N, C-alpha and C positions, 0 to 999 in steps of 0.2 A: 708509494703514492706521492704525488707532488702537490705542494701548496705554494701559493704565491707569497713572496715577501716584497712589500713595497720598498722602492729604493730611490735615493736621490739620483735623478738622471735616468730612471728606468725601473722596470720590474723584472726580476730574474727568478729563476727556479731554484728551489732548495729542497733537498730530499727530506722526507719525514715519514716515519714508520706508521703514523696514525692516519687513516683514510678520512676523507671528507664525509664518508657515509654516516659517520656518527653524528655530524652536524645535521645531515639531511634527516636523520631519524627524529631529531627534535621537531623539524618541520612537519614530519608525518604525524607526530602526536598533535601538532597544532591543528591538523585538519579535523580533529574531533570537535574542536571549538569553533573554528572559522574555516569553512570549506575552501574558501579562496586563498587562505593564507599559505598553505603548503605549495601551491602552484607559484605564488609570488616569491616565496623563499627559495624554492628549487631553481627558479629562474635567476635569482640573484647569485646563487652558488655557481650556476653554469657561467654567468657573466664573469665572475671574479676568477674562475679557473681557466678562462680562455687564454690563449697565447697573447702576449702584450699587444702585438700589432692588430690582431683581430679585435681585441677589446677596445683599442683606440679608434676603431672604425664604427663603433656603436653610433646609431643615429640619435637624434634628440629624444625621440619617444622612448627608445630603449634605455637611455640614460635616466630618464624620469622614472621608468619602471624600476630600474635598479635601486634608485634612492627610495622610492616608495616601498620596495620590498624590505629594505633594512629598517625603515620606520615601523612597518607592521610587525616585523619580527622582534624589534626591541620591546614593543608593547607586550607581545606574547611572553617574552622572557620574564617579565615582572611577575607573571602568574606562576611560572614553573620553577623559579629559583628556589622555592621551598622544598622541592622534591630531591632528596639526597641522591637517588639513583641517577638523576640526570645532571648533577652539578658539573661534572667534567664536560659533558656534552654542551651544557649551557656556556661554560667558559670558552669552549672552542667556537661556539656560535658567536659569542662576543668578539672573539678574535677575527672571525670572518667579517663581521660588521665593520670592525676597525679597518680591515684591508679594503673593503668596499668604499668606505669613506675616504681612505687615503687615495685610492684610485680616482675618486671624484674630487680630490683636493679639498675636502672638508676636514682640515686637520684638527679642528676643535672636537668634532664628534669622533674622529679617529682616536684621539688620545683618551677620550672618555670611555670608548669601547675597550681599548687595551687595558686601561685601569680596571675596568669591570672584570675583564678576563682574569687578570692576575689576582684581584681581590677574591673572586669566586673560588679559585684554587686554594688560596691561602686560608680563607675563612672555613673551608671545608676540611682543612688539614690533610689535603691529598699530598702524599709524599712518595708515591711510587715513581719509578724511573720515567714513565711517560709524562706524568704530571710535572715533574721537575724539568724535563727537557722542554715541555710545552711552555713553562714559565720563562725559561731562558730565551726561547725563540721569541716569545711575546715581548720580552724586555728589549730584544734587538729591534723589533718592529717599533716599539715605543721610542727607542733612542733615535731611530731614523726620523720619526715624526717630530720629535723635539728639535733635531738638527735642521729639519726643513723650515722650522719656524724661528730659527736663530737662538734657540735655548740650548747652547752647547754644554753648559755646566750640567743641566739636567740630563742631556743626552749621554754625557760622560758617566754620570752616576748609574743610569740604566745599563749602560754597556759594562760598567764595572761589576754590577750584580750578575749580569749574564755570564761574564767571564768567570766569576767566582763559582757559579753553579755548574758551568760546563767543566771547569777544572775538577770539581768534586765528582761529577759523573764519570769523567774520564779516569780518574784515580780508582774508582770502584769498578769500572769496566774498561780496562786499558786497551782492549782489542776492538772497541766499538768505533768504526770509522765515522759514523754519524756524529758522535760527540767530538772526535778529534778535528774533523773538518770544520764543524761549526765553531769550535774554539779558535781555530786558525783565523777564521773570518772575523770573529768577535775581537780578537787581539789586533787584527789589522785595523778594524774600525776604531778601537781604543787608541791606537797610535795616531791616527788621523785627528781624532778629537783632542788628544793631548797637545798635538802640534797647533791646532787651531786656537787653543786658549793659552798658548805660550808656555806649556809645561814640557818637560823632557819626554820625548816620544820614541827614542831609538831602542830602548829595552823592549818595549811592547812590539815594535816592528821586528826586532830580531827574534823574539819568541814566536811571533806569527809565522816566520819562515821555518823555524825549527819544528813547530807543530804541524805545519803543512807537509814538511818532508817526512815526519813521522806518520802522517796520514797515508802517504804513498806506500809506506812499508806495510801497513796493516790492511790496505784496501783489497777488495776482492780481485781487482785487476791492477797491474802496475801503473796504469795511466789514469786511474779514476781521479786522482788529486792533482793532475799535472797543471791544470789552469790555475788552481789555487796557489800552487807553488810559484808560478811565474808572476802572478799578480802580487803576491806577498813580497817577492824579491824586488819587483819594480817599485812598490811603495817604500820598502826599506831603503833602496838606493836613492829614491827621491828625497826622503826625509834626511838621509845622511848628507846629501848635497846641500839641502837647506840649512843644516846645522854645521856646515863646514867640516864634515868628517869624511875627507876624501879617502881615507884608508878603508873605512867600512863600505863606502860606496863602491870603491874599486873591487874589494873582496866579493861583494854581493854580485856585481856585474860579471866577474869571472866565474862564479859558481853558476849563475844563470846561463852563461854561454856554454859551459861544459854540459849542463843538463839538456839545453836545447839542441846542441850538436848530437848528443846521444839519442834524443827522442826523434829528431828529424830523420836520422838514419833508418829508423825502423817504422816510420809512419806508413810508407807504402804497403809493407807487409801487414801491419795492424789493420789498415783500412780494408785489405782484401779479406781478412778473417772475421772482422767484427761487425756489429750492427752500427756502432757509433763511428762516424767518419770524422777524422781530424783534418782540418784544412791546412794542407802542407804550406801553401803560400803565406798564410797568416803567420805560422810559426817561423818561417824563413824571414819574414819581415821583422818579427819580434827579435830574432837573433841578430839581424843587421843593426837594429837600433840599440840593443845592448852593446854590440861591438862599437857602435858610434859613441855611446856614452863612455865606454872604456877608453877609446882613443882620445876623447875630449878631456877626460880626467888625467890621463897620462901626459897630456901636453899642456895642462894648465899649470901656471907657476905656483909653487908652494907659498901659501900666504895665510896669515892669521886674520885677514880681512873678512869680517862677517858677510860682506856682500859678494863672496866668492860665487854664490849661486847665480847672481846676475852676470858674472864674468865668464860663465861657461858657454857663452855665445849661443848662436842660433842652433847649433848641433844638439844641445841639450833639449831645447824645445822640440826639436824634431824627433828624437828618440822617444820622448815621453808620449807621443801621440799614438803609439801602436801597442801599448800593453794590453794583453788579452784579459777580458773580464771573465772571472771564474764562474762556475755554475752554482755552487752555493752562493746565496745572495751577497753581493758586495753592496752594502747599503749606504756607503758614504763615498764621496769622490774627492781625490786629492786636488781637483781643480778648485776646491774651496779656498786654497791658499793663494791662487793666482791673483795678481792685482795689476793695475795699469792706468792708462789715461785714454778716455774716449776720444776717438777721432771726430772732430766736428764736421758737419755737412760740407762746409765751404773749403775744407782741406783737399789736397790732391787725393783722388780716389782711384782705385784699380779696377773695380768691377761694378756694373749696374745690374741689380737683380730685378726681374719682372716675373710675375706669375700670370700666365695666360688664362683669360676667361673670355668667352666669345662676346658676352654682352658689352664689354668695353674694348673690343678689338680696334675700333677706330682710334681711340686715344692711345692705346698701347703702340700701334703702328706709327702714330705721329711721334711719340717719344723715341721709339727706335730710330726712326728716320733722322730726327734731330741729334740724337746722342751718339750714333755709331762712329762718327769721326772724332769724338772727344774721349770715348771710354769704351772698353770692352764690355759686352753685354751677355748675360746668361739669362735665358728665358726658361722658366719652369713650365713644363707641359705635363698634363695629367693622363694623356692617352695617345695612342699611336696615330689616330686620325688627325689630331691636332699637330702632332709632330710632322706628319707627311705634308700637311698644308703649309706649315711654317718653313719646312725645309725647301719648299718650292718658292714661297714668297720672299724668304730672306737668303736665298742661295748665294747672292754676291757677298753678303756680310759673312756668311759661314765659310765660304771659300777663302775670303780674305782674312780669316782667323780673327774677326772682330766680334762675331756673334756665335754663341754656343747654345744648343738646345739640351736641356737637362731633364731627365725623367723624374719628376718630383710631383706627387699629388698634392693639391691644395684645395681648400674650401672656398677661398675668396681671393680677389686680386690685391687686398690691402696688405701687401708684404712689408710695408714700413712698420706695421704693428707687431707682426709675428716673426719677421725675418731676423737673421743674426745681427748682432751689434758688434762692430769691430773696434778694437782699441789697441794701443801700443802696450805690449806686455813688458815685464821686467827683463825678459830674455832678449829684448832688442828687436823683435819683429812683430808684425801684426798678428793678432789672434782674435777669436770670436767669443762672444758671450751669447748664451741661449737662455733668455729668461722664460718663465712660464707664460702661457698665453690663454689656453683653453680652460674651461670649467664645465663639468657635466651639466650643471643646472642653468647657468647664465650664458655660457658661450661654449657650446659643444663642438668646437672647431678643431678636432683632433688632428686632421691632416695638416692644417696650418701649423699647429703646435709642433708636429713632428718634422716639418720640412727643414728647419735648421740642422737637425741631427743628420738627416739624409744628405744635405748639402755638405756638411762638414766631412762626412765620410767620403763623399765624392772628391772633395778637394784636399783630402789627407790632412785635415785639421782636427785638433782636439779642443772643442769649445769648453769654456767655463759654463757650467749649468747652475742655475739658481732657481729655487722654488718661488722666488718673489715674482709676482705678476707685474711686468713692466711692458706696457705697450709703447712702440716706438714713437707714436705721435704724442705721447704724454710726457716725453722727456726731450728737452732741447738743451744742448750745451755749446759753450764757446771754445772748448778745447784747452782752456787753461784753468779749469776748476769750477767755473760757474755752471750750475745746472738748474734749469727751470723745470719743475715737476708738477704735474697736475695733482691737486688734492684728491681727485678721484682715485688715484693709485693707492693712497692710504686707505680709502674706504673699501676698495675691492680686496686688498690684502687682509684688512681687519676681519672681514667676513670669513676668512679661511684660518684665522688665528695667527696670522703673521703680523708682528708688531711694527709700529713706526720705527723703532730702533733698528729692527732687522732690515727694513727697507732702506733706512739711512746708511747703515753700515755697508750694504750691498752697493749703493750708489757711490759711497766713498771708495770702497776697495776696487770695484770693477770699472766704474766709470770715472774714477779719479776726482770725484766731487769734493771740493774744499769749501765752496759757498753754495749750499743747496737751499733753494727757495721753493717750498711747497705753495703753489699758487692757485687761487680760485679761478676756475675757467668761466667762460662766457655763459651768462644766463640764457637758458633755453637751447644752448648749443648741444645737439644730440651726441657729438663726438667726445665732449669733455676733454679735449686735447689742447696742448699748448701750441702746437704748430699751426693751429687755425688762426692765431693772432700774434705770433712772435716767431722771429727767425734771426740767426746771427750770420750776417754776410761776411763779417770779419770777427776776429777774437775780441776786439775792443768796442764793437758796435752791435746793438740790437735794433731791429726794425719791429716796432710795436704798433698794433692796429689802433685805429682811431675812428670812433663813431661820432656822428653829429646829433642834431636834435631829434632825428628819427628814432634813436634808441638811447634815451637818456640814462637808463639803468646800466647798460654796458659801457656807455661813455664814462660814467663816474668810476666804474670798476677799472677800466683801462687807464684812466688818469691816475688812479691810486697805484696801480702797478708801475706806472712810469716813475712816480716819485720813489718807489721802493727800489727799482732797478738802478736808478742813478746812484744809490748808495753802495753798490757792489764795486769791487776793485778788480782791475785787470793789470797785467805787467806794465802797461803804459799809462795807468791812472784810472780814474773813475770810469765806469762803463758809460758809453755814449748811447743815448736813447733817441732814435729818430722815429717819428710817427709816419704811418702809412695808412691810407684810407681802407676802410672795410666796405666791401660791396653791399648794396642795399638788400634788405629782406624783401621777400615777395610771396604773399599768401602764406601757405603752410610750409614754404621753403625758408629755412632759417637764413640762408644767404651764404655767399661764398667767402673766399679768403685770398688775399694777395701775399700771404706769408707761407702758404703751403707749397713751397717751391723746391726745385731740384737743382743742386749745384753740380756741374759736370766739367770740372777742369777748364774753366774759361768760358763756359756757357751756363746760363741760368734759365731754366724753364719756369715760367710764371703762369698761373692759371688766368684765363680770361672768362668773363661771364656775360651771357647774353643780355641780362637786365642792367648791366652797369653802363653809365654814361661814358661816351668815348673820351671825354675830357678827364674822367677819373682814371681810365686805363692809360692815357698818355702821361698822366702824372705819376702813375706807378712805374712806368718804363723809365721815366727820368730819375726817380728815386733809386732804382737799382743801378742805373748807369753811373750815378754819382757815388753810390756805395761800393761799386765794383768797377773801377776804371779799367778799360781795356777788355772787359768781358762782353760777350754777345748776350743780349737779352731777347728771348723769344717767348711769345705768349701762345698758349694752346687753350682752345675752348674746353672748359671743364664743367659746363653746365650739367650735362648728363651725369657726370661723376658726382657732382655736388648733390644732386637729388637722390643719389644712392648712399650719401653719407661720407664722401671723400673728395679728394682732388689729386693733384699731380704727385706731391710728396707721399701721400697715402699709398699710392700704387707703385712706388719705386723704393729701392733700397740700395744705397751706395755703400760699398765696403772696401776695406783694404785687405789684401791677401799677401802671403809671402811670395817673393819673386819666383820661387821654384814652381808655384802653382801656375802662374802665367806661362812660364817657359815650357812646362811639360804638357799640361792639359789642353791648352788652346792649340798648341802645335800638333798634338796628337789628334785633336778633333778635326 
């Protein structure tokens, strides 16, 4: 039977000998007391056991039902925890609730549920193999949730206890594949956590590989542990490179290449005979990337320099992108080590991302028409009918290799908020960050949230994934360390148990923030975003909105921000603050923005508003021409967008990509 293990960056399957039927039986008992309770709980179990992609497509009503189910069931458990015959089932039900909460990104409730599951087993003194293995798995789930909220020390302790229990189980039952494969995964996670807090990690990584290889020896088929082995080897090689141990990295790469060669040779025959199909092309790509790593290592100068990882050039970054995720859960990602510097909007950009939705077709086509001679464009389309329409409408740009249609489903056109964020990695080339975006209760936009992963796969990139909720409009940077961040981000993350410290560390590590200012956003502004009143046209200048007597409350707020921003430092001195008008309010419409702009390599697209005086818009044009000498300034009517809660920057995303992406994919298209 299969259960779900929540994971950083995804949800993967892990084998477990205990079926979910036991948890359902608790729900059946509940029907004696509350007839509607069993149906609610059964529905929650069905949801949590769906394949990840299917679960991500739950609509808002289903998500609400899922959360309601676990609340009902929690109440029921309080009644039945006194029944010794049901204690293990109760513990398993607590674990199920933890996974439901994890999938809904309610990390506080998730941790409470896992704690309850472990406490139930321990308090009942349940010490059989099933109970002990259950506790080890629950500690792995617990560690994942701790790591998601930035509590790495607690995650490491939970993982240590899981490793300790799994070692004991394997010692008592040395031929049990379930115990050995789970131990390999737990050791791999332990190595990553040790590295993340600056402790020696290579011994755990080496043991992970050894246990994974042992798992293959005792598995029911020779191929059952193959993905665990390759992933463990990849992690070991990566950590060895990070620790300047080229000998261990080289030895690991060589062993991986030997195993991959042997496995690839028999894949066609295995696929003909078995039920499980192994994707030949994927393993061939993994083999090529291990070979690329080995070539890079063999050609790198011997050095004691601790920055050797950065010196392994772009090839290292390339091979890391294709390691295969194993099928027992890999609950932590080594992308948590990556760091870099955010590319500011005004920097040279490689690709403009747009998400097509019919209701804003007019504005999208205007943006495409203005942008196509300045930047390549990728339009995300959700269905074949839209693709056929755009293939005809944009055929010249497609033929000219300036425009590309990409099959990616989205919920909204506001790709600035959920799209990938690009930054300069320590490996010397652009890479992407994929922050969290959706939430089952407040923003069930699962397709939006999944789109960066789909895009990354399409463009052969390995994005950094972070559980921190970071909407693109809520973070604006100058490219040299200044980040203006909406206080709303802290509030949203706090609801999920993610601390201010975790948010700050993510902004420092991934976005390169050295001067991070959490800023109060405009009063009554429904977006709560920074880009509605501020933008950096250059690294040493910020354009900051300005209200007059028509909005005294926000005028005082922005004046206060102006004084604060002038204290920030850039490489050329104090940050220059230039004021720019804010469009007037109108009835129930909060009003537009002249800072929600799109920078496109010499062209800046600025929103225009029907209710704004012509003199105001002429003044805005002049401000941008002064701030960006030589740039073309073009205004696009954004009134309809504004009434739906956005403007031009909200519906666009400019990103940097490695040159190989442009050279291959656009030419192939």
